[in-house]
C-alpha positions in Angstrom: 97.3 51.9 40.9 93.7 51.1 39.7 91.0 53.7 39.3 89.1 52.1 42.2 92.1 52.4 44.5 92.7 56.0 43.5 89.0 56.8 44.1 89.2 55.2 47.6 92.3 57.3 48.4 90.6 60.5 47.2 87.5 59.6 49.3 89.7 59.0 52.4 91.4 62.4 51.8 87.9 64.0 51.5 86.8 62.3 54.7 90.0 63.5 56.5 89.3 67.0 55.3 85.8 66.8 56.6 87.1 65.6 59.9 89.5 68.6 60.0 86.6 70.9 59.1 84.5 69.4 61.9 87.4 70.1 64.3 87.5 73.7 63.2 83.7 74.0 63.7 83.9 72.4 67.1 86.6 74.8 68.1 84.4 77.7 67.1 81.5 76.1 69.1 83.6 75.8 72.2 84.7 79.4 71.9 81.1 80.6 71.4 80.0 78.6 74.4 82.6 80.3 76.6 81.8 83.8 75.4 79.0 85.6 77.1 78.2 88.4 74.6 80.4 90.9 76.4 78.9 90.4 79.8 81.2 89.6 82.7 81.1 85.9 83.6 83.7 84.9 86.1 81.9 81.8 87.2 80.4 83.3 90.3 78.7 86.5 89.1 76.9 87.6 86.0 75.4 91.1 85.7 75.2 91.4 89.4 73.0 88.3 89.8 74.2 85.1 91.5 75.0 82.2 89.3 73.4 79.1 90.9 76.1 76.9 89.3 78.9 78.8 91.0 81.2 77.1 93.5 80.0 78.4 96.9 83.6 79.0 98.0 84.0 81.8 95.4 80.7 83.6 96.1 81.5 86.5 98.3 78.7 88.0 100.4 77.8 91.5 99.4 76.5 94.4 101.5 74.7 97.5 100.5 75.5 100.9 101.9 72.9 100.8 104.7 74.2 97.5 106.0 77.8 98.7 105.6 77.2 102.0 107.4 75.7 100.1 110.4 78.7 97.8 110.5 81.1 100.8 110.0 79.5 102.7 112.9 79.9 99.6 115.0 83.7 99.6 114.3 83.9 97.3 111.3 87.3 96.7 109.7 87.5 98.3 106.3 90.0 97.6 103.5 90.1 100.0 100.5 91.7 98.4 97.4 91.6 101.5 95.1 94.7 103.2 93.8 96.5 105.7 96.1 95.4 108.8 94.1 91.7 107.8 94.5 92.2 107.2 98.2 94.0 110.6 98.7 91.0 112.4 97.2 88.4 110.7 99.4 87.8 107.5 101.4 85.6 106.0 104.1 87.0 107.2 107.4 89.0 104.4 109.0 89.5 102.5 105.8 93.0 101.1 105.4 94.5 101.4 101.9 96.1 98.4 100.2 95.8 98.8 96.4 94.5 95.7 94.6 97.7 95.3 92.5 99.8 95.2 95.7 97.4 93.0 97.8 99.2 89.7 97.3 102.5 91.2 98.4 101.1 93.3 101.3 98.8 90.9 103.1 100.6 91.9 106.3 99.1 95.4 105.9 95.5 94.1 105.7 93.7 94.9 108.9 93.2 91.9 111.2 89.5 92.3 112.1 86.9 89.9 110.7 84.7 90.1 109.0 86.6 92.4 106.7 84.6 94.8 104.6 86.4 95.4 101.2 85.6 98.6 99.3 86.7 100.2 96.0 85.1 102.9 93.8 82.0 101.0 92.7 82.4 97.3 93.9 84.2 95.6 91.0 87.8 95.6 92.3 86.7 95.0 95.8 84.7 91.9 94.6 87.9 90.6 92.9 89.9 91.2 96.1 87.3 89.7 98.4 86.9 86.6 96.2 90.7 86.0 96.2 91.0 86.5 100.0 88.1 84.1 100.6 89.2 81.5 98.2 92.9 81.5 98.8 93.1 82.5 102.5 89.7 81.4 103.8 89.1 84.9 105.3 85.6 86.1 106.2 85.1 89.0 103.8 82.2 91.1 102.5 82.1 93.2 99.4 80.6 96.7 99.6 78.6 96.9 96.4 78.2 100.6 95.8 81.7 101.4 96.9 83.3 104.7 97.9 81.5 106.6 95.1 78.1 105.5 96.3 79.1 106.3 99.9 80.1 109.8 98.9 77.1 110.4 96.6 74.8 109.5 99.6 76.3 112.2 101.7 78.0 110.0 104.2 81.2 111.1 106.0 84.5 111.1 104.1 88.2 111.5 104.9 91.0 112.6 102.5 94.7 112.3 102.5 97.0 109.5 103.5 95.6 109.1 107.0 92.7 106.7 107.3 90.9 109.3 109.5 88.5 109.0 112.4 85.1 107.6 112.3 
């Protein structure tokens, strides 16, 4: 093989290595583009603010405690998606417990009234549950943003134990 042919082969190998290096750099760029510096980014919400690029079907309406209390006093249907031990300690009177990990298997236990107010401790699990029910089932759901902890901290009525309790 001539020196010129060998040089061409080495140059092709170098170009191939550069292409592989470019692929590696591109992979890193794709990963960096998907990362959000530790902030939650599920496509619909980011740090509590609405992402205008989100699919409208996945954005769940949220209510603060004042709006939730007015609906609750009017007989609103409330689903609590916290764990049983949390529910036993305290819950919004009348809230029906279906823990988030069991929700998909226990849809028959979800109260029938709509809109359905979904609550957890602080609003994160209830947002996930509400998004899933809206997207997958088409249900009219609202997320209670401050959750049961906010409800309790504000001095509103509470129930305890396994019974949903009276309003």
